[in-house]
C-alpha positions, 0 to 999 in steps of 0.5 A: 386496483386490487392487490393481484393486479398491483403485484403484477404491474409493480413487480412487488409480490402480493405477500410483500404488499400484505406485509406493507399493509400490516406494518402500516407502510402502504395501506390500500385506501379505497373500497370496491363495490364488493367492499374489497380493499383497493389501491388508489393512484396515491397508494401505488405511488407510495409503493414505488417510493417504498421500493425506491428507498429499499433499493438504497438499502434502507430498512422498512422502519427507516422508510416508514420514518422517512415517508411519515416525518415531514421534517426528516432530513435524508442527509445523515441517513444517506451518509450512514448508508454509504458507510454501511455499504462501504463496510459491506463491500470491504468485507465482501472483498476480504472474503473474495480475496480469501477465497482466491487465496485458498483457490490459488493454493490448489488444496487437495482436501479440506485439511489444506483449506483449513490450514490456509485459512488458519494461516490467513487468520494468523497473519491478520491477528492483532497479536504480533507474535502470532503474525511473526510465527505464521510468517516463519512457517516454511513454504506455507504462505502463498506469495501474494498473501506474504506481499499483502501482509508485508505492505501493511505490517507496521511491526518491525519484527513481523515485517522482518519475518515476512521479508525473510519469507518473501526472499524464499518465495516465487515471483515475489518481485513482480507482486512487490513492484505493484506496491511501489505504485501506491500513493502511500509513502509508507506502503512504498517504503515497505515494498522497497525494503522487501525488494532490497532483500531479494536477489536477481536482476529483476529486483535490481531493475525494479529498484532502479525505477525508484531512484527518483522517488519523492520519498527520501527513505525510499531513495535511500534504500534503493540507492544503497542496495543498488550501489552494493550490487555494483549498479553505476546508475546509483552513483549520482544518488550516492553522491547526493546522500553525502551532500545531504548527510544521509548515511554519508559514511555508508554511501562513501564506502560504496562509492569506493567499491565503484571507484573504477568508474570515472563518473565517481570522481567526476560526480564528487568533484562536481558536487564539491564545486557547488556545495556549502561548507558542511557538504564539502567537508563530507565530500572531501572525507569521502575521497578517502574511500577512493584509491590514492592514484585516482584522487591524488590530483584532486586532493592536492588542489583541495589542500589549498582550498579557501575553506580551511577545514577542507584544506586540512582534511585534504592535506591530511589524506595526502600524508597518509 
């Protein structure tokens, strides 16, 4: 089969077939009566082998090595191709994200485009001071860019600047809530820390969804924030913090502000009944934050508690 017909049937251009010939990758082995070079059936099969390997992203040099070396093991090369492809896809996704960001900023001219690109570069800078400076530019950074940055930022100062900017941005709660779905606890922690600083019922509702999160730090941030917002759903979690000795003084102070709700005293006394001595001591001390009329009966009962330390604390509180 002559080169023109091979090109038509294989879909590989005549120019590329000649290039393969020049490289020694696929050389026609037959001759016509007129001494024209002719592709045999084996040559055509080799063309399809070359094209198959090209479709995987192999270079022509790598293809030649793969076809000529009987001992060639493809596993390492395929792994390398996977890595290169993943890197390329990541770069293309970053480019797509950057283009979407520029588009969302509705630039009125090239100056606006260049400004947003410079901000994106600054937020991706390895220099923490430069990232912090970019975050502090008023109304300059789109909300989705700020959210992406705060969910990945490890530097405490930069993260604080990003949260400050998000507190002044529009629709930040919805964007940050997606971060709470991450399987990475570090991402969820950053998301909840940012939501804690946002005002409004939307932020409060989102914080309530993570009261049962598996990560103690996430539960802590949400619980304290909700308690400070007067959300009674946080009462059981605040009591659990006292039992576990996690920010127990702060949790007790917040329970004092919620004391009008009868479930506060109920939760504390229930926890006293089932906890060990160190936790019972903390729970008894927490009663000091509640109004005297509410806790007096409980303190009188505890003043005769078998645990001497608990009894002494309760008696002391009764005398104050």
